[in-house]
OpenMM code with the backbone's topology and positions (N, CA, C; nanometers):
from openmm import Vec3, app, unit

residues = "MET THR GLU ASN ASP ILE ASN THR LYS GLN LYS PHE LEU GLU LEU LEU LEU LYS GLU ASP THR LYS GLU LEU GLY LEU ASN ASP LEU ILE GLN ILE GLN GLU LYS PHE ASN ASP PRO LEU ILE LEU SER VAL ILE MET HIS GLN LEU ILE GLU GLU ARG LYS LYS MET ASN ALA ILE LEU LEU ASP LEU LYS GLU LYS TYR ASP SER LEU GLN PHE LEU VAL LYS SER GLY LEU GLN GLU LYS LYS GLU THR GLU VAL TYR SER ILE LEU PRO GLU ILE ASP ASP LYS ILE ILE SER PHE VAL LYS THR LYS GLN LYS VAL ASN ALA GLU MET VAL GLN SER GLU PHE ASN TYR LYS GLY SER ASN ALA ALA SER GLN ARG LEU ASN LYS LEU VAL LEU ASN GLY TYR LEU LYS LYS ILE GLN ALA GLY ARG LYS VAL TYR PHE ILE LEU ARG".split()
positions = [
    Vec3(-3.6126, 0.6273, 3.9750),
    Vec3(-3.5441, 0.4633, 3.9400),
    Vec3(-3.4713, 0.4396, 4.0745),
    Vec3(-3.4651, 0.3110, 4.0750),
    Vec3(-3.4306, 0.2689, 4.2029),
    Vec3(-3.2976, 0.1871, 4.2318),
    Vec3(-3.2163, 0.1415, 4.3475),
    Vec3(-3.1111, 0.1792, 4.3515),
    Vec3(-3.0344, 0.0354, 4.2925),
    Vec3(-3.1473, -0.0566, 4.2757),
    Vec3(-3.0946, -0.2172, 4.1958),
    Vec3(-3.1030, -0.1233, 4.0340),
    Vec3(-3.1882, -0.0721, 4.0305),
    Vec3(-3.1661, -0.0415, 3.8142),
    Vec3(-3.0570, 0.0420, 3.8158),
    Vec3(-2.9850, 0.1182, 3.8950),
    Vec3(-2.9076, 0.1955, 3.8796),
    Vec3(-2.7435, 0.1383, 3.8387),
    Vec3(-2.7700, 0.0391, 3.9568),
    Vec3(-2.6430, -0.1327, 4.0060),
    Vec3(-2.6622, -0.1836, 3.8619),
    Vec3(-2.7506, -0.2343, 3.8308),
    Vec3(-2.7836, -0.2755, 3.6666),
    Vec3(-2.7367, -0.1704, 3.5554),
    Vec3(-2.7826, -0.1253, 3.5408),
    Vec3(-2.7511, -0.0296, 3.3886),
    Vec3(-2.5966, -0.0383, 3.4664),
    Vec3(-2.5505, -0.0252, 3.5858),
    Vec3(-2.3620, 0.0716, 3.5765),
    Vec3(-2.3136, -0.0815, 3.5359),
    Vec3(-2.3432, -0.2695, 3.5828),
    Vec3(-2.3004, -0.3487, 3.5012),
    Vec3(-2.3398, -0.3461, 3.4190),
    Vec3(-2.4564, -0.3399, 3.3616),
    Vec3(-2.4488, -0.3289, 3.1565),
    Vec3(-2.3443, -0.2640, 3.1167),
    Vec3(-2.3492, -0.1595, 3.1510),
    Vec3(-2.2400, -0.0050, 3.0832),
    Vec3(-2.1349, -0.0886, 3.1345),
    Vec3(-2.0956, -0.1091, 3.2336),
    Vec3(-1.8845, -0.1694, 3.2412),
    Vec3(-1.8991, -0.2393, 3.1730),
    Vec3(-2.0471, -0.4020, 3.1347),
    Vec3(-1.9859, -0.5073, 3.0165),
    Vec3(-1.9952, -0.4255, 2.8878),
    Vec3(-2.0201, -0.3383, 2.8352),
    Vec3(-2.0499, -0.2920, 2.7004),
    Vec3(-1.9271, -0.1540, 2.6737),
    Vec3(-1.9200, -0.0982, 2.7886),
    Vec3(-1.7850, -0.0112, 2.7068),
    Vec3(-1.6419, -0.0694, 2.7746),
    Vec3(-1.6434, -0.1205, 2.8918),
    Vec3(-1.5266, -0.1715, 2.8622),
    Vec3(-1.4438, -0.0495, 2.9899),
    Vec3(-1.3211, -0.0392, 2.8769),
    Vec3(-1.2245, 0.0788, 2.9206),
    Vec3(-1.2994, 0.2539, 2.9432),
    Vec3(-1.3894, 0.2305, 2.7981),
    Vec3(-1.4645, 0.3920, 2.8067),
    Vec3(-1.4862, 0.4491, 2.9149),
    Vec3(-1.5669, 0.3478, 3.0332),
    Vec3(-1.6539, 0.3931, 3.1375),
    Vec3(-1.5504, 0.4863, 3.1866),
    Vec3(-1.3976, 0.4429, 3.2339),
    Vec3(-1.3219, 0.5108, 3.2755),
    Vec3(-1.3576, 0.6891, 3.2686),
    Vec3(-1.3273, 0.6836, 3.1621),
    Vec3(-1.3079, 0.8225, 3.1012),
    Vec3(-1.4290, 0.9058, 3.0926),
    Vec3(-1.5299, 0.8482, 3.0996),
    Vec3(-1.6469, 0.8909, 3.0626),
    Vec3(-1.7205, 0.8894, 3.2495),
    Vec3(-1.7220, 0.8400, 3.3182),
    Vec3(-1.7731, 0.7680, 3.4495),
    Vec3(-1.9160, 0.7665, 3.4407),
    Vec3(-1.9391, 0.6474, 3.5313),
    Vec3(-2.0827, 0.5641, 3.4879),
    Vec3(-2.1852, 0.6586, 3.5206),
    Vec3(-2.1887, 0.7474, 3.6430),
    Vec3(-2.3175, 0.8090, 3.6322),
    Vec3(-2.3415, 0.8917, 3.5234),
    Vec3(-2.2400, 0.9790, 3.4731),
    Vec3(-2.2349, 1.0445, 3.3741),
    Vec3(-2.3119, 0.9587, 3.2486),
    Vec3(-2.2954, 0.8540, 3.2135),
    Vec3(-2.3471, 0.7457, 3.1632),
    Vec3(-2.4978, 0.7283, 3.1673),
    Vec3(-2.5231, 0.7211, 3.3018),
    Vec3(-2.6802, 0.6332, 3.3027),
    Vec3(-2.7321, 0.8067, 3.2968),
    Vec3(-2.6484, 0.9617, 3.3348),
    Vec3(-2.7567, 1.0492, 3.3282),
    Vec3(-2.7981, 1.1008, 3.1595),
    Vec3(-2.6864, 1.0730, 3.0664),
    Vec3(-2.7222, 1.0409, 2.9366),
    Vec3(-2.8538, 0.9693, 2.8765),
    Vec3(-2.8006, 0.8766, 2.9453),
    Vec3(-2.8827, 0.7552, 2.8893),
    Vec3(-3.0406, 0.8223, 2.9352),
    Vec3(-3.0406, 0.8858, 3.0575),
    Vec3(-3.1918, 0.9077, 3.0949),
    Vec3(-3.2307, 1.0116, 2.9954),
    Vec3(-3.1537, 1.0668, 2.9470),
    Vec3(-3.2283, 1.1982, 2.8519),
    Vec3(-3.2110, 1.1329, 2.7115),
    Vec3(-3.1902, 0.9970, 2.6992),
    Vec3(-3.2563, 0.9407, 2.5338),
    Vec3(-3.3698, 0.8913, 2.5730),
    Vec3(-3.4247, 0.9058, 2.6980),
    Vec3(-3.6001, 0.8201, 2.6871),
    Vec3(-3.6373, 0.9902, 2.6873),
    Vec3(-3.6123, 1.1244, 2.6197),
    Vec3(-3.6920, 1.2191, 2.6157),
    Vec3(-3.6858, 1.2232, 2.4336),
    Vec3(-3.7574, 1.2127, 2.3751),
    Vec3(-3.8394, 1.2337, 2.1949),
    Vec3(-3.7653, 1.3143, 2.1400),
    Vec3(-3.7808, 1.4343, 2.2212),
    Vec3(-3.7408, 1.5555, 2.1298),
    Vec3(-3.5427, 1.5589, 2.1444),
    Vec3(-3.4860, 1.5253, 2.2584),
    Vec3(-3.3165, 1.4535, 2.2171),
    Vec3(-3.3449, 1.3161, 2.0703),
    Vec3(-3.3920, 1.1985, 2.0665),
    Vec3(-3.3876, 1.1749, 1.9607),
    Vec3(-3.4091, 1.1739, 1.8867),
    Vec3(-3.5261, 1.2643, 1.8631),
    Vec3(-3.5187, 1.3507, 1.7050),
    Vec3(-3.4084, 1.4641, 1.6725),
    Vec3(-3.3358, 1.5382, 1.7607),
    Vec3(-3.2321, 1.5962, 1.7073),
    Vec3(-3.0766, 1.4397, 1.6930),
    Vec3(-3.0696, 1.3815, 1.7800),
    Vec3(-2.9679, 1.2843, 1.7407),
    Vec3(-3.0053, 1.2619, 1.6190),
    Vec3(-3.1189, 1.2328, 1.5913),
    Vec3(-3.1807, 1.0800, 1.4101),
    Vec3(-3.1376, 1.1719, 1.3227),
    Vec3(-3.1760, 1.3368, 1.3572),
    Vec3(-3.1770, 1.4708, 1.2464),
    Vec3(-2.9848, 1.4439, 1.2433),
    Vec3(-2.9115, 1.5092, 1.3101),
    Vec3(-2.7983, 1.4992, 1.2698),
    Vec3(-2.7130, 1.3461, 1.2533),
    Vec3(-2.7370, 1.2304, 1.2909),
    Vec3(-2.6835, 1.1073, 1.1928),
    Vec3(-2.7115, 1.1472, 1.0825),
    Vec3(-2.8597, 1.1351, 1.0609),
    Vec3(-2.9192, 1.1594, 0.8386),
    Vec3(-2.7997, 1.2603, 0.8577),
    Vec3(-2.8012, 1.3792, 0.8487),
    Vec3(-2.7216, 1.4496, 0.8147),
    Vec3(-2.5432, 1.4217, 0.7898),
    Vec3(-2.5318, 1.3421, 0.8698),
    Vec3(-2.3778, 1.2642, 0.8487),
    Vec3(-2.3921, 1.1631, 0.7875),
    Vec3(-2.4584, 1.1081, 0.7560),
    Vec3(-2.4773, 1.0057, 0.6623),
    Vec3(-2.4990, 1.0886, 0.5116),
    Vec3(-2.5463, 1.1747, 0.5059),
    Vec3(-2.6027, 1.2656, 0.3714),
    Vec3(-2.3960, 1.3197, 0.3493),
    Vec3(-2.3304, 1.3358, 0.4212),
    Vec3(-2.2214, 1.4145, 0.3899),
    Vec3(-2.1561, 1.2740, 0.3907),
    Vec3(-2.1351, 1.1714, 0.4399),
    Vec3(-2.0440, 1.0388, 0.4291),
    Vec3(-2.1077, 1.0171, 0.2720),
    Vec3(-2.2119, 0.9880, 0.2643),
    Vec3(-2.2352, 0.9510, 0.1026),
    Vec3(-2.1783, 1.0457, -0.0008),
    Vec3(-2.1927, 1.2182, 0.0559),
    Vec3(-2.1257, 1.2558, -0.0763),
    Vec3(-2.0315, 1.2152, -0.1041),
    Vec3(-1.9161, 1.2255, 0.0246),
    Vec3(-1.7906, 1.1985, 0.0020),
    Vec3(-1.6975, 1.0694, 0.0005),
    Vec3(-1.8136, 0.9630, -0.0440),
    Vec3(-1.7868, 0.8187, -0.0722),
    Vec3(-1.8246, 0.8253, -0.2244),
    Vec3(-1.9043, 0.9239, -0.3013),
    Vec3(-1.9170, 0.8989, -0.4701),
    Vec3(-1.8418, 1.0086, -0.4767),
    Vec3(-1.7582, 1.1175, -0.4620),
    Vec3(-1.7113, 1.1630, -0.4409),
    Vec3(-1.5635, 1.0680, -0.4796),
    Vec3(-1.4982, 0.9918, -0.3777),
    Vec3(-1.4160, 0.9015, -0.4086),
    Vec3(-1.3944, 0.8030, -0.4995),
    Vec3(-1.5772, 0.7214, -0.5153),
    Vec3(-1.5937, 0.6448, -0.6165),
    Vec3(-1.5737, 0.7134, -0.7449),
    Vec3(-1.6293, 0.8333, -0.7743),
    Vec3(-1.6064, 0.9077, -0.9028),
    Vec3(-1.4067, 0.8916, -0.9548),
    Vec3(-1.3676, 0.9720, -0.8623),
    Vec3(-1.2128, 0.9996, -0.8336),
    Vec3(-1.1519, 0.8585, -0.9037),
    Vec3(-1.1841, 0.7611, -0.8106),
    Vec3(-1.1733, 0.5516, -0.8655),
    Vec3(-1.1524, 0.5557, -1.0140),
    Vec3(-1.2910, 0.5512, -1.0298),
    Vec3(-1.2965, 0.5290, -1.1764),
    Vec3(-1.2523, 0.6484, -1.3119),
    Vec3(-1.2026, 0.7768, -1.2531),
    Vec3(-1.1265, 0.8224, -1.3515),
    Vec3(-0.9913, 0.8009, -1.3662),
    Vec3(-0.9631, 0.7432, -1.2335),
    Vec3(-0.8305, 0.7326, -1.2119),
    Vec3(-0.7534, 0.5893, -1.2564),
    Vec3(-0.8850, 0.4912, -1.2415),
    Vec3(-0.9126, 0.3407, -1.3497),
    Vec3(-0.8649, 0.3570, -1.4760),
    Vec3(-0.9755, 0.4565, -1.5169),
    Vec3(-0.9907, 0.5152, -1.6827),
    Vec3(-0.8618, 0.5283, -1.7252),
    Vec3(-0.7708, 0.6054, -1.6457),
    Vec3(-0.6465, 0.6407, -1.7086),
    Vec3(-0.5618, 0.5571, -1.7176),
    Vec3(-0.5311, 0.5165, -1.6607),
    Vec3(-0.4183, 0.3341, -1.6229),
    Vec3(-0.4663, 0.2842, -1.7119),
    Vec3(-0.5966, 0.2321, -1.7478),
    Vec3(-0.6671, 0.1314, -1.8660),
    Vec3(-0.6065, 0.2224, -2.0023),
    Vec3(-0.6824, 0.2837, -2.0036),
    Vec3(-0.6490, 0.3932, -2.1587),
    Vec3(-0.4584, 0.4283, -2.1467),
    Vec3(-0.3701, 0.4512, -2.0276),
    Vec3(-0.2856, 0.4936, -2.0439),
    Vec3(-0.1628, 0.2701, -2.1024),
    Vec3(-0.2157, 0.1445, -2.0407),
    Vec3(-0.1851, 0.0753, -2.0355),
    Vec3(-0.2138, 0.0334, -2.2222),
    Vec3(-0.3423, 0.0791, -2.2665),
    Vec3(-0.4025, 0.0214, -2.3711),
    Vec3(-0.2703, 0.0788, -2.5081),
    Vec3(-0.2667, 0.2171, -2.4747),
    Vec3(-0.1673, 0.3843, -2.5552),
    Vec3(-0.0629, 0.2562, -2.5337),
    Vec3(0.0111, 0.2378, -2.3981),
    Vec3(0.1187, 0.1687, -2.4382),
    Vec3(0.1736, 0.0694, -2.5463),
    Vec3(0.0549, -0.0468, -2.5337),
    Vec3(0.0268, -0.1788, -2.5671),
    Vec3(0.0400, -0.1454, -2.7380),
    Vec3(0.0187, -0.0114, -2.7313),
    Vec3(-0.0297, 0.0639, -2.8774),
    Vec3(0.1468, 0.0961, -2.9586),
    Vec3(0.1728, 0.1419, -2.8736),
    Vec3(0.3249, 0.2122, -2.9132),
    Vec3(0.4512, 0.1127, -2.8686),
    Vec3(0.4031, 0.0038, -2.8308),
    Vec3(0.5469, -0.0663, -2.7989),
    Vec3(0.6286, -0.0899, -2.8843),
    Vec3(0.7301, -0.0976, -2.8027),
    Vec3(0.8626, -0.1001, -2.9146),
    Vec3(0.9705, -0.2464, -2.8657),
    Vec3(0.9890, -0.3426, -2.9067),
    Vec3(1.0586, -0.3927, -2.8885),
    Vec3(1.1990, -0.3846, -2.8911),
    Vec3(1.3024, -0.4046, -2.8022),
    Vec3(1.4532, -0.3592, -2.8294),
    Vec3(1.5301, -0.4702, -2.8465),
    Vec3(1.6074, -0.4845, -2.9605),
    Vec3(1.6572, -0.6164, -2.9736),
    Vec3(1.8266, -0.5606, -2.8558),
    Vec3(1.8370, -0.6467, -2.8113),
    Vec3(2.0018, -0.6327, -2.6776),
    Vec3(2.1196, -0.6614, -2.8301),
    Vec3(2.2084, -0.5313, -2.7863),
    Vec3(2.3524, -0.6126, -2.8330),
    Vec3(2.3668, -0.6784, -2.8097),
    Vec3(2.4609, -0.7648, -2.8997),
    Vec3(2.5083, -0.8671, -2.9228),
    Vec3(2.6087, -0.9343, -2.7975),
    Vec3(2.6811, -0.8146, -2.7638),
    Vec3(2.8239, -0.8848, -2.6290),
    Vec3(2.6479, -0.8280, -2.4823),
    Vec3(2.5778, -0.7882, -2.4462),
    Vec3(2.4489, -0.7863, -2.3755),
    Vec3(2.3792, -0.8932, -2.4019),
    Vec3(2.3694, -0.9757, -2.4673),
    Vec3(2.3246, -1.0819, -2.4979),
    Vec3(2.4306, -1.1874, -2.4647),
    Vec3(2.5130, -1.2027, -2.4979),
    Vec3(2.6342, -1.2602, -2.4586),
    Vec3(2.6629, -1.2499, -2.2373),
    Vec3(2.6350, -1.1423, -2.2000),
    Vec3(2.6388, -1.1430, -2.0625),
    Vec3(2.5169, -1.1898, -2.0055),
    Vec3(2.4267, -1.1704, -2.0425),
    Vec3(2.2723, -1.2224, -2.0008),
    Vec3(2.2861, -1.4064, -2.0255),
    Vec3(2.3384, -1.4704, -2.1226),
    Vec3(2.3870, -1.5834, -2.1764),
    Vec3(2.4457, -1.6083, -2.0198),
    Vec3(2.6214, -1.5833, -2.0115),
    Vec3(2.7149, -1.5604, -1.9281),
    Vec3(2.5829, -1.6486, -1.7686),
    Vec3(2.5207, -1.5107, -1.7648),
    Vec3(2.5076, -1.4976, -1.5868),
    Vec3(2.3900, -1.5928, -1.5923),
    Vec3(2.2743, -1.6139, -1.6954),
    Vec3(2.2031, -1.7284, -1.7091),
    Vec3(2.2730, -1.8788, -1.6339),
    Vec3(2.4284, -1.9370, -1.6938),
    Vec3(2.5409, -2.0599, -1.6588),
    Vec3(2.5780, -2.0452, -1.5468),
    Vec3(2.6093, -1.9325, -1.4923),
    Vec3(2.7380, -1.9015, -1.3753),
    Vec3(2.5639, -1.8482, -1.2514),
    Vec3(2.4766, -1.8732, -1.2648),
    Vec3(2.3956, -1.7951, -1.1619),
    Vec3(2.3702, -1.6738, -1.0682),
    Vec3(2.5032, -1.6077, -1.0703),
    Vec3(2.5207, -1.4887, -1.0178),
    Vec3(2.6775, -1.4535, -1.0895),
    Vec3(2.6955, -1.2704, -1.0716),
    Vec3(2.8150, -1.2806, -1.1482),
    Vec3(2.8677, -1.1721, -1.0833),
    Vec3(2.9681, -1.0824, -1.0798),
    Vec3(3.0403, -0.9733, -1.0491),
    Vec3(3.1065, -0.9244, -1.1506),
    Vec3(3.1536, -0.8451, -1.1461),
    Vec3(3.1756, -0.6873, -1.2492),
    Vec3(3.3620, -0.7941, -1.2938),
    Vec3(3.4259, -0.8405, -1.1897),
    Vec3(3.5219, -0.9236, -1.2402),
    Vec3(3.5438, -0.9917, -1.3027),
    Vec3(3.4653, -1.1100, -1.2612),
    Vec3(3.4320, -1.2247, -1.3776),
    Vec3(3.3623, -1.1789, -1.5198),
    Vec3(3.2705, -1.0758, -1.5298),
    Vec3(3.2682, -1.0456, -1.6299),
    Vec3(3.3530, -0.9785, -1.7477),
    Vec3(3.4101, -0.9079, -1.6600),
    Vec3(3.5406, -0.8746, -1.7094),
    Vec3(3.6521, -0.9621, -1.8141),
    Vec3(3.6691, -1.0338, -1.6911),
    Vec3(3.7518, -1.1533, -1.7706),
    Vec3(3.7201, -1.2502, -1.8837),
    Vec3(3.5393, -1.2695, -1.8585),
    Vec3(3.5190, -1.3070, -1.9418),
    Vec3(3.5008, -1.3183, -2.0564),
    Vec3(3.4994, -1.1570, -2.0988),
    Vec3(3.4770, -1.1113, -2.2316),
    Vec3(3.5595, -0.9750, -2.2742),
    Vec3(3.6867, -0.9949, -2.1803),
    Vec3(3.8333, -0.9536, -2.1995),
    Vec3(3.8147, -0.7832, -2.2273),
    Vec3(3.7139, -0.7184, -2.0990),
    Vec3(3.7345, -0.5516, -2.0814),
    Vec3(3.8850, -0.5459, -1.9867),
    Vec3(3.8874, -0.4669, -2.0450),
    Vec3(4.0526, -0.4069, -1.9856),
    Vec3(4.0646, -0.3631, -1.8552),
    Vec3(3.8799, -0.2688, -1.7824),
    Vec3(3.8894, -0.2694, -1.6778),
    Vec3(3.7206, -0.3066, -1.6573),
    Vec3(3.7463, -0.3287, -1.4498),
    Vec3(3.6142, -0.3887, -1.4332),
    Vec3(3.5145, -0.2567, -1.4548),
    Vec3(3.5107, -0.1219, -1.4369),
    Vec3(3.4682, 0.0074, -1.4418),
    Vec3(3.3494, -0.0500, -1.6005),
    Vec3(3.4176, -0.1024, -1.6517),
    Vec3(3.3184, -0.0671, -1.8531),
    Vec3(3.2270, -0.2450, -1.8278),
    Vec3(3.3033, -0.3031, -1.7062),
    Vec3(3.2159, -0.4474, -1.6882),
    Vec3(3.0972, -0.4002, -1.6238),
    Vec3(3.1431, -0.2952, -1.5114),
    Vec3(2.9754, -0.2441, -1.3801),
    Vec3(2.8973, -0.2176, -1.4552),
    Vec3(3.0134, -0.1042, -1.5828),
    Vec3(2.8941, -0.0176, -1.6386),
    Vec3(2.7345, -0.0826, -1.7239),
    Vec3(2.8208, -0.1984, -1.7579),
    Vec3(2.7665, -0.2703, -1.9218),
    Vec3(2.6020, -0.3397, -1.7617),
    Vec3(2.6994, -0.3947, -1.7302),
    Vec3(2.5749, -0.4916, -1.5557),
    Vec3(2.4984, -0.3642, -1.5879),
    Vec3(2.5124, -0.2093, -1.5055),
    Vec3(2.4230, -0.1695, -1.4440),
    Vec3(2.3547, -0.1261, -1.5310),
    Vec3(2.4033, -0.1419, -1.6824),
    Vec3(2.2927, -0.0559, -1.7973),
    Vec3(2.1874, -0.1951, -1.8290),
    Vec3(2.2311, -0.3134, -1.7655),
    Vec3(2.1177, -0.4659, -1.7756),
    Vec3(2.0491, -0.4134, -1.6763),
    Vec3(2.0965, -0.3466, -1.5683),
    Vec3(2.0129, -0.3940, -1.4465),
    Vec3(1.9112, -0.2794, -1.4451),
    Vec3(1.9053, -0.1568, -1.5466),
    Vec3(1.8296, -0.0325, -1.5697),
    Vec3(1.7309, -0.0894, -1.6491),
    Vec3(1.7518, -0.1679, -1.7536),
    Vec3(1.6716, -0.2048, -1.8526),
    Vec3(1.6090, -0.3084, -1.8190),
    Vec3(1.6453, -0.3703, -1.7273),
    Vec3(1.5585, -0.4884, -1.6203),
    Vec3(1.5340, -0.6081, -1.6479),
    Vec3(1.6915, -0.6359, -1.7297),
    Vec3(1.7238, -0.7683, -1.7516),
    Vec3(1.7967, -0.8326, -1.6189),
    Vec3(1.8380, -0.7776, -1.5450),
    Vec3(1.9408, -0.8122, -1.4192),
    Vec3(1.8708, -0.7654, -1.3331),
    Vec3(1.8890, -0.8279, -1.1958),
    Vec3(1.8817, -0.7966, -1.0339),
    Vec3(2.0157, -0.7777, -0.9934),
    Vec3(2.0893, -0.6338, -0.9079),
    Vec3(2.1801, -0.5935, -0.8310),
    Vec3(2.1670, -0.6821, -0.7230),
    Vec3(2.2325, -0.7875, -0.6598),
    Vec3(2.2434, -0.7699, -0.5249),
    Vec3(2.4066, -0.7541, -0.4522),
    Vec3(2.4100, -0.6983, -0.3176),
    Vec3(2.5074, -0.6513, -0.2882),
    Vec3(2.4921, -0.7771, -0.1485),
    Vec3(2.6769, -0.8005, -0.1819),
    Vec3(2.7156, -0.8647, -0.0594),
    Vec3(2.8423, -0.8738, 0.0366),
    Vec3(2.7915, -0.7914, 0.1517),
    Vec3(2.9603, -0.7330, 0.1865),
    Vec3(3.0073, -0.6267, 0.0781),
    Vec3(3.1231, -0.6809, 0.0122),
    Vec3(3.1840, -0.5206, -0.0207),
    Vec3(3.1211, -0.5855, -0.2387),
    Vec3(3.1158, -0.7087, -0.2411),
    Vec3(3.0912, -0.7542, -0.3543),
    Vec3(2.9516, -0.6943, -0.3975),
    Vec3(2.9388, -0.6810, -0.5192),
    Vec3(2.8153, -0.6813, -0.6007),
    Vec3(2.8198, -0.7640, -0.6907),
    Vec3(2.6675, -0.8280, -0.6711),
    Vec3(2.6443, -0.9815, -0.7827),
    Vec3(2.5509, -0.8986, -0.8694),
    Vec3(2.5262, -0.9749, -0.9783),
    Vec3(2.4305, -0.9387, -1.0740),
    Vec3(2.3280, -1.0955, -1.0713),
    Vec3(2.1826, -1.0747, -1.0582),
    Vec3(2.1284, -1.2272, -1.1422),
    Vec3(2.0655, -1.2209, -1.2173),
    Vec3(1.9532, -1.3118, -1.2183),
    Vec3(1.8987, -1.2696, -1.3705),
    Vec3(1.7368, -1.2345, -1.3317),
    Vec3(1.6790, -1.1112, -1.3771),
    Vec3(1.5915, -1.1097, -1.3047),
    Vec3(1.4736, -1.1772, -1.3224),
] * unit.nanometer
topology = app.Topology()
chain = topology.addChain("A")
for resn in residues:
    res = topology.addResidue(resn, chain)
    for name in ("N", "CA", "C"):
        topology.addAtom(name, app.Element.getBySymbol(name[0]), res)
């Protein structure tokens, strides 16, 4: 191999591998490349690649089967939920609170307390938090105040 060939290979490897050339060193890479000219080494590498591909295909097949079974469980669970879905009717006071929130855009416990004549703000707050848990309202913290808006 001539000096010109080595320089050409070095420049090509630098362009191809960029930062990785610092880790291995150009001379090491050139020696590795020269070993690849041996058919025995190439056949061993090809065999290893084939074995790795078989392992990867087995892993992917396993993942696909798990994904399919999860998808089936989710779909069957949703179907089961649709079949057993029970519609709940809110108490009248909850309907009125939701209508109140709809008109005011945002409310806090004190506003609900005064509007619906609760003795304390704790009762109003509990009622609002129950509506949050049931998914009708959303809770927003603004400093020390907690506001409730429609979901």
